[in-house]
gemmi code that builds the backbone of each chain (N, CA, C; Angstrom):
import gemmi

chains = {
    "A": [
        ("MET", (0.829, -1.203, 0.000), (0.000, 0.000, 0.000), (0.872, 1.265, 0.000)),
        ("PHE", (1.828, 1.283, 0.892), (2.753, 2.419, 0.985), (3.624, 2.520, -0.261)),
        ("ASN", (4.028, 1.339, -0.760), (4.938, 1.316, -1.898), (4.302, 1.973, -3.117)),
        ("LYS", (3.038, 1.634, -3.317), (2.320, 2.205, -4.449), (2.393, 3.720, -4.391)),
        ("LYS", (2.148, 4.219, -3.245), (2.081, 5.649, -3.052), (3.448, 6.285, -3.311)),
        ("ASN", (4.468, 5.614, -2.771), (5.817, 6.164, -2.873), (6.276, 6.309, -4.315)),
        ("GLU", (5.804, 5.397, -5.158), (6.197, 5.476, -6.564), (5.712, 6.771, -7.207)),
        ("ASN", (4.592, 7.210, -6.747), (4.020, 8.419, -7.347), (4.583, 9.703, -6.737)),
        ("GLU", (5.065, 9.581, -5.548), (5.471, 10.777, -4.814), (6.613, 11.567, -5.450)),
        ("PRO", (7.705, 10.915, -5.893), (8.865, 11.686, -6.335), (8.532, 12.723, -7.403)),
        ("GLU", (7.634, 12.367, -8.319), (7.217, 13.298, -9.356), (6.735, 14.595, -8.746)),
        ("TYR", (5.899, 14.418, -7.808), (5.295, 15.556, -7.118), (6.368, 16.399, -6.428)),
        ("ASP", (7.316, 15.695, -5.843), (8.394, 16.365, -5.113), (9.243, 17.233, -6.019)),
        ("SER", (9.651, 16.620, -7.156), (10.551, 17.343, -8.037), (9.869, 18.593, -8.583)),
        ("LYS", (8.572, 18.445, -8.812), (7.809, 19.604, -9.289), (7.873, 20.719, -8.255)),
        ("GLU", (7.708, 20.303, -7.028), (7.634, 21.268, -5.948), (8.968, 22.003, -5.782)),
        ("SER", (10.056, 21.238, -5.796), (11.354, 21.849, -5.546), (11.829, 22.663, -6.742)),
        ("ALA", (11.371, 22.295, -7.947), (11.815, 22.991, -9.139), (11.063, 24.301, -9.345)),
        ("SER", (9.909, 24.412, -8.734), (9.098, 25.605, -8.962), (9.802, 26.842, -8.415)),
        ("THR", (9.696, 27.924, -9.171), (10.377, 29.157, -8.761), (9.377, 30.177, -8.231)),
        ("GLU", (8.253, 29.668, -7.812), (7.233, 30.572, -7.272), (7.763, 31.258, -6.024)),
        ("PRO", (7.408, 32.526, -5.846), (7.856, 33.218, -4.643), (7.315, 32.541, -3.384)),
        ("VAL", (8.173, 32.384, -2.410), (7.759, 31.706, -1.188), (7.105, 32.710, -0.247)),
        ("THR", (5.823, 32.521, -0.080), (5.116, 33.397, 0.856), (4.978, 32.651, 2.177)),
        ("PRO", (5.000, 33.379, 3.274), (4.841, 32.683, 4.552), (3.513, 31.946, 4.599)),
        ("SER", (3.566, 30.669, 4.930), (2.335, 29.879, 4.919), (1.409, 30.290, 6.050)),
        ("ALA", (0.145, 30.125, 5.796), (-0.874, 30.562, 6.746), (-0.701, 29.890, 8.099)),
        ("SER", (-0.274, 28.635, 8.055), (-0.175, 27.878, 9.301), (0.913, 28.433, 10.221)),
        ("ASP", (1.924, 29.087, 9.605), (2.982, 29.658, 10.440), (2.524, 30.945, 11.117)),
        ("VAL", (1.783, 31.720, 10.346), (1.333, 33.007, 10.864), (0.257, 32.796, 11.916)),
        ("ARG", (-0.644, 31.915, 11.569), (-1.776, 31.680, 12.464), (-1.329, 30.854, 13.670)),
        ("ILE", (-1.751, 31.279, 14.820), (-1.474, 30.453, 16.002), (-2.682, 29.558, 16.210)),
        ("ARG", (-2.442, 28.294, 16.050), (-3.535, 27.337, 16.165), (-4.038, 27.292, 17.597)),
        ("LYS", (-5.342, 27.281, 17.724), (-5.903, 27.297, 19.073), (-6.592, 25.985, 19.421)),
        ("THR", (-6.862, 25.191, 18.431), (-7.589, 23.952, 18.690), (-6.842, 22.753, 18.122)),
        ("SER", (-6.705, 21.730, 18.947), (-6.141, 20.478, 18.464), (-7.283, 19.539, 18.102)),
        ("VAL", (-7.042, 18.711, 17.103), (-8.088, 17.800, 16.640), (-7.556, 16.373, 16.637)),
        ("ILE", (-8.311, 15.501, 17.248), (-8.018, 14.072, 17.157), (-9.043, 13.516, 16.183)),
        ("GLY", (-8.620, 13.244, 14.970), (-9.546, 12.849, 13.900), (-10.171, 11.484, 14.109)),
        ("PRO", (-11.212, 11.178, 13.314), (-11.980, 9.945, 13.503), (-11.193, 8.648, 13.302)),
        ("THR", (-10.128, 8.692, 12.523), (-9.380, 7.447, 12.316), (-8.187, 7.329, 13.267)),
        ("LEU", (-8.054, 8.301, 14.141), (-6.894, 8.285, 15.042), (-7.190, 7.473, 16.305)),
        ("LYS", (-6.282, 6.571, 16.600), (-6.403, 5.796, 17.843), (-5.163, 6.044, 18.667)),
        ("PHE", (-5.359, 6.424, 19.917), (-4.215, 6.725, 20.766), (-4.380, 6.053, 22.113)),
        ("ARG", (-3.293, 5.469, 22.561), (-3.297, 4.847, 23.875), (-2.140, 5.433, 24.670)),
        ("GLY", (-2.428, 6.097, 25.757), (-1.356, 6.677, 26.558), (-1.826, 7.915, 27.312)),
        ("GLU", (-0.873, 8.792, 27.572), (-1.173, 9.997, 28.343), (-1.251, 11.199, 27.412)),
        ("LEU", (-2.239, 12.014, 27.657), (-2.376, 13.218, 26.848), (-2.590, 14.403, 27.773)),
        ("SER", (-1.825, 15.462, 27.566), (-2.106, 16.694, 28.288), (-1.998, 17.850, 27.315)),
        ("ALA", (-2.720, 18.919, 27.598), (-2.720, 20.044, 26.672), (-3.169, 21.307, 27.385)),
        ("ASN", (-2.828, 22.409, 26.776), (-3.294, 23.681, 27.314), (-3.980, 24.472, 26.198)),
        ("GLU", (-4.767, 23.779, 25.442), (-5.545, 24.408, 24.379), (-6.808, 23.587, 24.153)),
        ("ASP", (-7.730, 24.177, 23.416), (-8.989, 23.471, 23.150), (-8.708, 22.202, 22.360)),
        ("LEU", (-9.501, 21.187, 22.634), (-9.263, 19.887, 22.003), (-10.585, 19.274, 21.547)),
        ("ILE", (-10.603, 18.806, 20.314), (-11.782, 18.107, 19.793), (-11.383, 16.659, 19.543)),
        ("ILE", (-12.122, 15.736, 20.131), (-11.798, 14.324, 19.959), (-12.885, 13.662, 19.114)),
        ("GLU", (-12.507, 13.202, 17.945), (-13.431, 12.447, 17.090), (-12.942, 11.000, 16.977)),
        ("GLY", (-11.783, 10.742, 17.525), (-11.191, 9.414, 17.416), (-11.295, 8.636, 18.716)),
        ("GLU", (-10.331, 7.750, 18.912), (-10.370, 6.855, 20.063), (-9.180, 7.137, 20.981)),
        ("ILE", (-9.473, 7.367, 22.232), (-8.396, 7.635, 23.184), (-8.564, 6.759, 24.410)),
        ("GLU", (-7.483, 6.126, 24.793), (-7.503, 5.284, 25.979), (-6.333, 5.693, 26.860)),
        ("GLY", (-6.583, 5.968, 28.112), (-5.492, 6.354, 29.008), (-5.916, 7.489, 29.912)),
        ("THR", (-5.167, 8.586, 29.885), (-5.528, 9.729, 30.723), (-5.482, 11.022, 29.919)),
        ("ILE", (-6.406, 11.893, 30.213), (-6.385, 13.241, 29.640), (-6.249, 14.177, 30.836)),
        ("ALA", (-5.066, 14.765, 30.973), (-4.762, 15.460, 32.218), (-4.355, 16.913, 32.016)),
        ("HIS", (-4.476, 17.669, 33.068), (-4.047, 19.080, 33.106), (-4.587, 19.864, 31.929)),
        ("HIS", (-5.777, 19.575, 31.613), (-6.391, 20.217, 30.473), (-7.201, 21.389, 30.986)),
        ("GLU", (-6.672, 22.590, 30.810), (-7.334, 23.750, 31.416), (-8.321, 24.434, 30.482)),
        ("LYS", (-8.395, 23.923, 29.275), (-9.291, 24.574, 28.309), (-10.507, 23.684, 28.036)),
        ("ASN", (-11.158, 23.945, 26.916), (-12.390, 23.224, 26.605), (-12.099, 21.927, 25.857)),
        ("LEU", (-12.885, 20.923, 26.173), (-12.707, 19.645, 25.503), (-14.043, 19.190, 24.914)),
        ("THR", (-14.013, 18.783, 23.674), (-15.229, 18.280, 23.028), (-14.993, 16.848, 22.588)),
        ("VAL", (-15.865, 15.970, 23.011), (-15.816, 14.600, 22.498), (-16.903, 14.522, 21.434)),
        ("GLY", (-16.493, 14.444, 20.195), (-17.428, 14.479, 19.068), (-18.290, 13.232, 18.976)),
        ("LYS", (-19.211, 13.242, 18.032), (-20.153, 12.130, 17.859), (-19.443, 10.796, 17.663)),
        ("GLU", (-18.324, 10.837, 16.964), (-17.590, 9.603, 16.701), (-16.505, 9.348, 17.744)),
        ("GLY", (-16.383, 10.244, 18.682), (-15.332, 10.141, 19.701), (-15.611, 9.028, 20.692)),
        ("ARG", (-14.562, 8.278, 21.000), (-14.674, 7.221, 22.002), (-13.520, 7.390, 22.975)),
        ("VAL", (-13.841, 7.761, 24.198), (-12.796, 8.047, 25.167), (-12.909, 7.100, 26.347)),
        ("LYS", (-11.833, 6.375, 26.609), (-11.778, 5.561, 27.827), (-10.697, 6.169, 28.698)),
        ("ALA", (-11.041, 7.213, 29.387), (-10.043, 7.931, 30.166), (-10.729, 8.867, 31.134)),
        ("ASP", (-10.011, 9.225, 32.198), (-10.492, 10.269, 33.080), (-10.166, 11.599, 32.414)),
        ("ILE", (-11.146, 12.471, 32.403), (-10.981, 13.744, 31.707), (-10.938, 14.893, 32.713)),
        ("ASN", (-9.958, 15.763, 32.543), (-9.867, 16.993, 33.314), (-9.918, 18.153, 32.347)),
        ("ALA", (-10.854, 19.049, 32.501), (-10.890, 20.206, 31.605), (-11.718, 21.307, 32.243)),
        ("ARG", (-11.647, 22.487, 31.648), (-12.437, 23.588, 32.192), (-13.909, 23.343, 31.849)),
        ("SER", (-14.169, 23.131, 30.589), (-15.522, 22.733, 30.223), (-15.453, 21.534, 29.274)),
        ("VAL", (-16.420, 20.664, 29.414), (-16.420, 19.427, 28.629), (-17.765, 19.294, 27.923)),
        ("GLU", (-17.721, 19.020, 26.635), (-18.945, 18.803, 25.881), (-18.858, 17.408, 25.275)),
        ("VAL", (-19.866, 16.591, 25.532), (-19.803, 15.202, 25.058), (-20.930, 14.920, 24.073)),
        ("PHE", (-20.548, 14.480, 22.874), (-21.527, 14.027, 21.879), (-21.365, 12.522, 21.650)),
        ("GLY", (-20.241, 11.987, 22.079), (-19.916, 10.588, 21.819), (-19.884, 9.758, 23.090)),
        ("LEU", (-18.914, 8.855, 23.120), (-18.851, 7.884, 24.192), (-17.694, 8.186, 25.167)),
        ("VAL", (-17.992, 8.196, 26.435), (-16.938, 8.398, 27.433), (-17.065, 7.349, 28.524)),
        ("GLU", (-15.980, 6.648, 28.759), (-15.922, 5.737, 29.904), (-14.842, 6.256, 30.827)),
        ("GLY", (-15.227, 6.828, 31.933), (-14.255, 7.410, 32.860), (-14.859, 8.618, 33.543)),
        ("ASP", (-14.154, 9.136, 34.521), (-14.663, 10.288, 35.259), (-14.409, 11.572, 34.485)),
        ("ILE", (-15.373, 12.456, 34.547), (-15.225, 13.757, 33.889), (-15.154, 14.824, 34.973)),
        ("HIS", (-14.047, 15.553, 34.982), (-13.883, 16.629, 35.946), (-13.872, 17.953, 35.195)),
        ("GLY", (-14.964, 18.631, 35.226), (-15.042, 19.923, 34.536), (-15.066, 21.032, 35.566)),
        ("GLU", (-14.128, 21.957, 35.469), (-14.085, 23.041, 36.459), (-15.274, 23.965, 36.303)),
        ("ASP", (-15.748, 24.088, 35.090), (-16.884, 24.967, 34.854), (-18.130, 24.136, 34.526)),
        ("VAL", (-18.337, 23.861, 33.260), (-19.589, 23.207, 32.865), (-19.328, 21.894, 32.122)),
        ("VAL", (-20.202, 20.938, 32.344), (-20.157, 19.694, 31.576), (-21.481, 19.576, 30.838)),
        ("LYS", (-21.384, 19.356, 29.523), (-22.610, 19.256, 28.733), (-22.673, 17.899, 28.051)),
        ("LEU", (-23.766, 17.199, 28.262), (-23.980, 15.925, 27.584), (-25.066, 16.118, 26.536)),
        ("ALA", (-24.710, 15.958, 25.285), (-25.682, 16.088, 24.198), (-26.542, 14.831, 24.145)),
        ("LYS", (-27.583, 14.857, 23.355), (-28.511, 13.709, 23.339), (-27.858, 12.436, 22.790)),
        ("SER", (-26.802, 12.627, 21.995), (-26.106, 11.453, 21.451), (-25.030, 10.922, 22.402)),
        ("ALA", (-24.848, 11.576, 23.540), (-23.770, 11.207, 24.465), (-24.072, 9.909, 25.208)),
        ("ASP", (-23.022, 9.161, 25.493), (-23.129, 7.954, 26.309), (-21.975, 7.976, 27.303)),
        ("VAL", (-22.278, 8.259, 28.547), (-21.226, 8.436, 29.544), (-21.372, 7.409, 30.658)),
        ("LYS", (-20.283, 6.689, 30.902), (-20.243, 5.782, 32.043), (-19.130, 6.262, 32.946)),
        ("GLY", (-19.497, 6.876, 34.033), (-18.473, 7.398, 34.937), (-19.058, 8.501, 35.789)),
        ("ASN", (-18.238, 9.042, 36.665), (-18.705, 10.089, 37.555), (-18.384, 11.467, 36.977)),
        ("ILE", (-19.268, 12.388, 37.242), (-19.057, 13.748, 36.751), (-18.889, 14.679, 37.948)),
        ("ILE", (-17.807, 15.416, 37.946), (-17.570, 16.424, 38.975), (-17.502, 17.768, 38.255)),
        ("CYS", (-18.432, 18.631, 38.547), (-18.452, 19.913, 37.831), (-19.244, 20.943, 38.626)),
        ("ALA", (-19.118, 22.201, 38.210), (-19.855, 23.274, 38.864), (-21.264, 23.384, 38.288)),
        ("ARG", (-21.359, 23.169, 36.962), (-22.663, 23.245, 36.303), (-22.787, 22.074, 35.343)),
        ("ILE", (-24.016, 21.623, 35.136), (-24.196, 20.510, 34.192), (-25.418, 20.744, 33.301)),
        ("ILE", (-25.263, 20.388, 32.040), (-26.387, 20.443, 31.099), (-26.517, 19.049, 30.506)),
        ("MET", (-27.688, 18.475, 30.628), (-27.887, 17.141, 30.076), (-29.099, 17.174, 29.159)),
        ("GLU", (-28.856, 16.885, 27.914), (-29.954, 16.927, 26.948), (-30.830, 15.680, 27.069)),
        ("ASP", (-32.076, 15.841, 26.687), (-33.017, 14.724, 26.673), (-32.469, 13.632, 25.746)),
        ("GLY", (-32.354, 12.427, 26.261), (-31.869, 11.317, 25.432), (-30.440, 10.913, 25.725)),
        ("ALA", (-29.724, 11.741, 26.481), (-28.332, 11.410, 26.804), (-28.286, 10.200, 27.727)),
        ("GLN", (-27.361, 9.298, 27.450), (-27.182, 8.112, 28.290), (-26.142, 8.435, 29.357)),
        ("PHE", (-26.475, 8.144, 30.593), (-25.514, 8.438, 31.651), (-25.650, 7.429, 32.777)),
        ("SER", (-24.523, 6.860, 33.183), (-24.573, 6.018, 34.357), (-23.376, 6.349, 35.229)),
        ("GLY", (-23.661, 6.794, 36.441), (-22.610, 7.240, 37.349), (-23.168, 8.259, 38.311)),
        ("SER", (-22.299, 9.003, 38.952), (-22.761, 9.993, 39.914), (-22.351, 11.395, 39.475)),
        ("ILE", (-23.080, 12.360, 39.985), (-22.736, 13.752, 39.703), (-22.417, 14.429, 41.028)),
        ("ASP", (-21.252, 15.030, 41.112), (-20.849, 15.736, 42.326), (-20.603, 17.197, 41.980)),
        ("MET", (-21.443, 18.055, 42.506), (-21.279, 19.474, 42.198), (-20.674, 20.245, 43.359)),
        ("ALA", (-20.566, 19.602, 44.510), (-20.010, 20.279, 45.685), (-18.492, 20.372, 45.595)),
        ("GLN", (-17.872, 19.303, 45.119), (-16.401, 19.269, 45.036), (-15.846, 20.340, 44.115)),
        ("ALA", (-16.580, 20.604, 43.071), (-16.107, 21.548, 42.057), (-16.184, 22.990, 42.537)),
        ("LYS", (-16.898, 23.207, 43.649), (-17.075, 24.580, 44.109), (-15.961, 25.065, 45.024)),
        ("LYS", (-14.845, 24.333, 45.042), (-13.684, 24.790, 45.797), (-13.154, 26.060, 45.151)),
        ("PRO", (-12.507, 26.943, 45.933), (-12.055, 28.218, 45.388), (-11.216, 28.085, 44.120)),
        ("LYS", (-10.438, 27.003, 44.025), (-9.551, 26.773, 42.884), (-10.335, 26.715, 41.567)),
        ("ALA", (-11.557, 26.247, 41.692), (-12.350, 26.015, 40.495), (-12.948, 27.289, 39.908)),
        ("VAL", (-12.900, 28.379, 40.675), (-13.519, 29.613, 40.197), (-12.619, 30.294, 39.167)),
        ("PRO", (-13.106, 30.470, 37.957), (-12.280, 31.151, 36.962), (-12.064, 32.614, 37.335)),
        ("PRO", (-10.939, 33.209, 36.941), (-10.601, 34.566, 37.352), (-11.689, 35.580, 37.009)),
        ("SER", (-12.393, 35.344, 35.904), (-13.422, 36.291, 35.478), (-14.598, 36.326, 36.446)),
        ("MET", (-14.711, 35.246, 37.234), (-15.839, 35.157, 38.160), (-15.508, 35.765, 39.525)),
        ("LEU", (-14.237, 36.101, 39.732), (-13.840, 36.610, 41.036), (-14.534, 37.940, 41.328)),
        ("ILE", (-14.924, 38.081, 42.581), (-15.669, 39.283, 42.955), (-14.677, 40.406, 43.262)),
        ("PRO", (-14.922, 41.587, 42.698), (-14.035, 42.712, 43.006), (-14.009, 43.008, 44.504)),
        ("GLU", (-12.877, 43.587, 44.947), (-12.642, 43.844, 46.372), (-13.803, 44.608, 47.020)),
        ("SER", (-14.333, 45.597, 46.302), (-15.370, 46.465, 46.870), (-16.672, 45.697, 47.133)),
        ("ASP", (-16.941, 44.699, 46.279), (-18.195, 43.952, 46.426), (-18.124, 42.893, 47.514)),
        ("LYS", (-16.893, 42.540, 47.896), (-16.735, 41.440, 48.850), (-17.379, 41.752, 50.192)),
        ("LYS", (-17.235, 43.036, 50.611), (-17.759, 43.419, 51.924), (-19.267, 43.207, 51.981)),
        ("SER", (-19.931, 43.659, 50.922), (-21.389, 43.540, 50.901), (-21.813, 42.069, 50.861)),
        ("ASP", (-20.992, 41.263, 50.204), (-21.287, 39.828, 50.155), (-21.199, 39.208, 51.540)),
        ("LYS", (-20.151, 39.586, 52.261), (-19.971, 39.063, 53.624), (-21.173, 39.429, 54.474)),
        ("HIS", (-21.607, 40.644, 54.256), (-22.743, 41.159, 54.971), (-23.942, 40.244, 54.739)),
        ("LEU", (-24.139, 39.895, 53.479), (-25.263, 39.043, 53.106), (-25.157, 37.665, 53.746)),
        ("GLU", (-23.903, 37.137, 53.692), (-23.681, 35.794, 54.236), (-24.013, 35.739, 55.723)),
        ("SER", (-23.540, 36.765, 56.464), (-23.764, 36.751, 57.908), (-25.249, 36.950, 58.212)),
        ("ALA", (-25.910, 37.656, 57.339), (-27.338, 37.902, 57.564), (-28.169, 36.643, 57.335)),
        ("SER", (-27.728, 35.818, 56.371), (-28.550, 34.651, 56.036), (-28.381, 33.512, 56.998)),
    ],
    "B": [
        ("MET", (-7.413, -0.991, 3.551), (-7.940, -1.513, 4.798), (-9.421, -1.181, 4.931)),
        ("GLY", (-10.039, -1.618, 5.943), (-11.480, -1.538, 6.100), (-12.049, -0.131, 6.145)),
        ("ASP", (-11.189, 0.821, 6.398), (-11.672, 2.187, 6.560), (-11.941, 2.902, 5.241)),
        ("GLU", (-11.528, 2.301, 4.141), (-11.611, 2.990, 2.851), (-13.018, 3.526, 2.556)),
        ("ALA", (-14.013, 2.678, 2.781), (-15.386, 3.066, 2.485), (-15.783, 4.267, 3.324)),
        ("HIS", (-15.435, 4.213, 4.573), (-15.786, 5.281, 5.498), (-15.130, 6.590, 5.068)),
        ("ARG", (-13.900, 6.489, 4.612), (-13.142, 7.685, 4.278), (-13.691, 8.363, 3.024)),
        ("SER", (-14.213, 7.549, 2.113), (-14.708, 8.151, 0.883), (-16.060, 8.828, 1.087)),
        ("THR", (-16.857, 8.325, 2.002), (-18.168, 8.922, 2.210), (-18.057, 10.218, 3.008)),
        ("ALA", (-17.324, 10.183, 4.084), (-17.170, 11.382, 4.902), (-15.685, 11.710, 5.011)),
        ("ARG", (-15.339, 12.856, 4.489), (-13.933, 13.241, 4.536), (-13.536, 13.513, 5.985)),
        ("PRO", (-12.570, 12.745, 6.501), (-12.244, 12.904, 7.910), (-11.536, 14.230, 8.191)),
        ("LEU", (-11.727, 14.722, 9.379), (-11.016, 15.913, 9.829), (-9.525, 15.587, 9.876)),
        ("PRO", (-8.671, 16.476, 9.419), (-7.251, 16.206, 9.623), (-6.932, 16.357, 11.108)),
        ("SER", (-6.086, 15.501, 11.609), (-5.763, 15.575, 13.026), (-4.628, 16.561, 13.263)),
        ("VAL", (-4.729, 17.295, 14.339), (-3.700, 18.264, 14.690), (-3.290, 18.062, 16.143)),
        ("ILE", (-2.007, 17.792, 16.343), (-1.484, 17.754, 17.707), (-0.844, 19.115, 17.931)),
        ("GLY", (-1.563, 19.958, 18.620), (-1.197, 21.374, 18.743), (0.030, 21.633, 19.592)),
        ("LEU", (0.400, 22.890, 19.582), (1.630, 23.365, 20.218), (1.752, 22.994, 21.702)),
        ("THR", (0.665, 23.092, 22.427), (0.741, 22.870, 23.872), (0.400, 21.427, 24.259)),
        ("VAL", (0.184, 20.594, 23.262), (-0.214, 19.207, 23.549), (1.022, 18.354, 23.854)),
        ("VAL", (0.927, 17.571, 24.889), (1.993, 16.621, 25.232), (1.372, 15.237, 25.233)),
        ("MET", (1.863, 14.349, 24.376), (1.317, 12.994, 24.301), (2.424, 11.969, 24.495)),
        ("LYS", (2.070, 10.918, 25.191), (3.023, 9.852, 25.453), (2.287, 8.533, 25.275)),
        ("GLY", (2.662, 7.748, 24.291), (1.965, 6.481, 24.091), (2.081, 5.978, 22.667)),
        ("ASP", (1.067, 5.226, 22.245), (1.054, 4.655, 20.901), (-0.121, 5.220, 20.115)),
        ("LEU", (0.141, 5.524, 18.879), (-0.878, 6.178, 18.072), (-0.937, 5.573, 16.667)),
        ("THR", (-2.136, 5.330, 16.185), (-2.299, 4.958, 14.774), (-3.325, 5.902, 14.167)),
        ("VAL", (-3.112, 6.259, 12.908), (-4.016, 7.216, 12.297), (-4.174, 6.913, 10.809)),
        ("GLY", (-5.396, 7.068, 10.296), (-5.675, 6.771, 8.898), (-5.750, 8.001, 8.026)),
        ("GLU", (-5.712, 9.174, 8.647), (-5.773, 10.405, 7.851), (-4.488, 11.216, 8.073)),
        ("ASP", (-4.440, 12.364, 7.461), (-3.266, 13.219, 7.630), (-3.153, 13.689, 9.075)),
        ("LEU", (-1.919, 13.887, 9.485), (-1.675, 14.305, 10.861), (-0.631, 15.421, 10.862)),
        ("VAL", (-0.897, 16.451, 11.628), (0.055, 17.545, 11.779), (0.528, 17.551, 13.219)),
        ("ILE", (1.844, 17.563, 13.417), (2.372, 17.576, 14.785), (3.089, 18.893, 15.036)),
        ("GLU", (2.595, 19.611, 16.021), (3.228, 20.876, 16.415), (3.717, 20.800, 17.854)),
        ("GLY", (3.230, 19.838, 18.584), (3.522, 19.741, 20.006), (4.544, 18.664, 20.317)),
        ("THR", (4.412, 18.096, 21.506), (5.381, 17.123, 21.983), (4.792, 15.722, 21.914)),
        ("TYR", (5.544, 14.808, 21.320), (5.068, 13.429, 21.239), (6.201, 12.464, 21.560)),
        ("ASP", (5.910, 11.530, 22.450), (6.897, 10.522, 22.834), (6.243, 9.151, 22.661)),
        ("GLY", (6.761, 8.348, 21.775), (6.181, 7.014, 21.570), (6.169, 6.641, 20.106)),
        ("THR", (5.229, 5.767, 19.741), (5.176, 5.317, 18.344), (3.985, 5.936, 17.620)),
        ("ILE", (4.210, 6.265, 16.355), (3.138, 6.778, 15.506), (3.142, 5.962, 14.223)),
        ("SER", (1.983, 5.503, 13.831), (1.872, 4.765, 12.583), (0.760, 5.396, 11.758)),
        ("ALA", (1.098, 5.894, 10.590), (0.109, 6.586, 9.771), (0.133, 6.054, 8.357)),
        ("ARG", (-1.051, 6.009, 7.729), (-1.128, 5.551, 6.354), (-0.808, 6.697, 5.398)),
        ("ASP", (-1.235, 7.889, 5.791), (-1.069, 9.028, 4.902), (0.087, 9.920, 5.353)),
        ("THR", (-0.109, 11.205, 5.216), (0.978, 12.157, 5.449), (1.043, 12.606, 6.905)),
        ("ILE", (2.260, 12.632, 7.422), (2.478, 13.272, 8.716), (3.319, 14.509, 8.453)),
        ("THR", (2.841, 15.628, 8.928), (3.603, 16.867, 8.807), (4.153, 17.221, 10.175)),
        ("VAL", (5.470, 17.357, 10.236), (6.093, 17.694, 11.515), (6.587, 19.133, 11.440)),
        ("ARG", (6.014, 19.977, 12.246), (6.427, 21.383, 12.273), (7.652, 21.525, 13.164)),
        ("LYS", (8.377, 22.601, 12.945), (9.637, 22.734, 13.685), (9.429, 22.989, 15.178)),
        ("THR", (8.202, 23.327, 15.565), (7.911, 23.514, 16.994), (7.757, 22.170, 17.708)),
        ("ALA", (7.685, 21.095, 16.928), (7.420, 19.770, 17.508), (8.650, 19.204, 18.214)),
        ("HIS", (8.396, 18.442, 19.231), (9.450, 17.668, 19.906), (9.050, 16.212, 19.800)),
        ("LEU", (9.784, 15.476, 18.993), (9.424, 14.077, 18.781), (10.473, 13.178, 19.394)),
        ("SER", (10.035, 12.092, 19.965), (10.974, 11.016, 20.274), (10.220, 9.701, 20.175)),
        ("GLY", (10.885, 8.723, 19.632), (10.231, 7.433, 19.432), (10.331, 6.996, 17.991)),
        ("GLU", (9.295, 6.276, 17.540), (9.298, 5.748, 16.171), (8.124, 6.297, 15.385)),
        ("VAL", (8.407, 6.827, 14.221), (7.348, 7.364, 13.379), (7.362, 6.646, 12.033)),
        ("THR", (6.251, 6.044, 11.667), (6.113, 5.378, 10.373), (4.952, 6.028, 9.636)),
        ("ALA", (5.199, 6.451, 8.411), (4.133, 7.106, 7.663), (4.310, 6.883, 6.179)),
        ("GLY", (3.222, 7.010, 5.417), (3.308, 6.929, 3.971), (4.205, 8.038, 3.453)),
        ("ARG", (4.023, 9.201, 4.030), (4.811, 10.343, 3.618), (5.078, 11.199, 4.856)),
        ("LEU", (6.314, 11.603, 5.006), (6.692, 12.417, 6.167), (7.197, 13.763, 5.684)),
        ("GLN", (6.483, 14.789, 6.019), (6.926, 16.140, 5.672), (7.524, 16.755, 6.910)),
        ("ILE", (8.797, 17.080, 6.820), (9.455, 17.612, 8.006), (9.969, 19.011, 7.719)),
        ("GLU", (9.581, 19.918, 8.577), (9.967, 21.307, 8.389), (11.434, 21.494, 8.751)),
        ("ASP", (12.087, 22.311, 7.970), (13.489, 22.630, 8.203), (13.652, 23.183, 9.633)),
        ("GLY", (14.571, 22.641, 10.373), (14.820, 23.139, 11.727), (14.210, 22.281, 12.821)),
        ("THR", (13.524, 21.233, 12.429), (12.891, 20.362, 13.426), (13.950, 19.526, 14.147)),
        ("ASN", (13.811, 19.445, 15.437), (14.720, 18.619, 16.238), (14.188, 17.186, 16.266)),
        ("LEU", (14.957, 16.267, 15.725), (14.492, 14.873, 15.658), (15.422, 13.936, 16.413)),
        ("GLU", (15.967, 14.433, 17.495), (16.838, 13.607, 18.321), (16.041, 12.413, 18.855)),
        ("ASN", (16.651, 11.268, 18.891), (16.001, 10.050, 19.406), (14.745, 9.649, 18.654)),
        ("THR", (14.697, 9.946, 17.376), (13.520, 9.577, 16.590), (13.916, 8.689, 15.419)),
        ("VAL", (13.167, 7.607, 15.257), (13.384, 6.728, 14.110), (12.262, 7.003, 13.117)),
        ("LEU", (12.632, 7.385, 11.902), (11.610, 7.717, 10.896), (11.602, 6.667, 9.796)),
        ("THR", (10.424, 6.242, 9.418), (10.282, 5.287, 8.311), (9.221, 5.821, 7.352)),
        ("GLY", (9.524, 5.841, 6.086), (8.560, 6.311, 5.097), (9.227, 7.202, 4.079)),
        ("HIS", (8.413, 7.800, 3.229), (8.940, 8.691, 2.210), (9.115, 10.063, 2.852)),
        ("ILE", (10.366, 10.445, 3.077), (10.617, 11.664, 3.837), (10.893, 12.841, 2.904)),
        ("CYS", (10.272, 13.963, 3.207), (10.597, 15.156, 2.444), (10.749, 16.336, 3.391)),
        ("LEU", (11.816, 17.107, 3.153), (12.069, 18.269, 4.005), (11.423, 19.492, 3.375)),
        ("THR", (10.765, 20.285, 4.193), (10.129, 21.492, 3.660), (10.691, 22.708, 4.362)),
        ("LYS", (10.760, 23.799, 3.632), (11.174, 25.074, 4.240), (9.936, 25.787, 4.706)),
        ("ASP", (10.092, 26.606, 5.708), (8.901, 27.317, 6.210), (8.657, 28.607, 5.452)),
    ],
}
model = gemmi.Model(1)
for chain_id, residues in chains.items():
    chain = gemmi.Chain(chain_id)
    for i, (resn, *xyz) in enumerate(residues, 1):
        res = gemmi.Residue()
        res.name, res.seqid = resn, gemmi.SeqId(i, " ")
        for name, pos in zip(("N", "CA", "C"), xyz):
            atom = gemmi.Atom()
            atom.name, atom.element = name, gemmi.Element(name[0])
            atom.pos, atom.b_iso = gemmi.Position(*pos), 0.0
            res.add_atom(atom)
        chain.add_residue(res)
    model.add_chain(chain)
structure = gemmi.Structure()
structure.add_model(model)
structure.setup_entities()
């Protein structure tokens, strides 16, 4: 299979190297990619960590760790791993615990077997879920995104409210 | 292989291992793959793997076609396939 392909490749190569077209900086160099994609035919077994948005349409087995951004498990995505992310959106299959610091969303096509720890949850009608949901653990101060922090001036009035209630 | 039918009906998303991604393990892929981040382990691809110079690879990479950007550090990497060097 590979051999067939290789026979055709050199032609293409020589054309490319012989061309005298002006070399413009490619778009991919200029653009800073913000989203990683695990395509539908990709199968990975091992440890994965990232600090950018991630879309999983393929198969992942192992751990998804230190993921501070958004994670989407697409319709064709099959994940057998514990997931850590700021927000998690599931359209496919997940076997493992989902730890979302902010929100976890299960679409109607989602099938989740595992525990969910998150601050907020959205579950669409038809979503398959078996496990527990813990929303208290996620409310630790660490889980609060910086944008949600209360300005210094408002804190006093909040304390006031707390003591009153 | 068995995926041919699937690939012709729905064009698969190209996979991208982004700049901040760190992966350690074994990977197989049937579509094109772009590596910008860190990968340690084995990769087996039928189509093209593009390795950007920001990538840190170690392990074994097998692909139909390997496009490697000029300046990429490939220490401790075994490459198999049709290799072509590209300038940025």
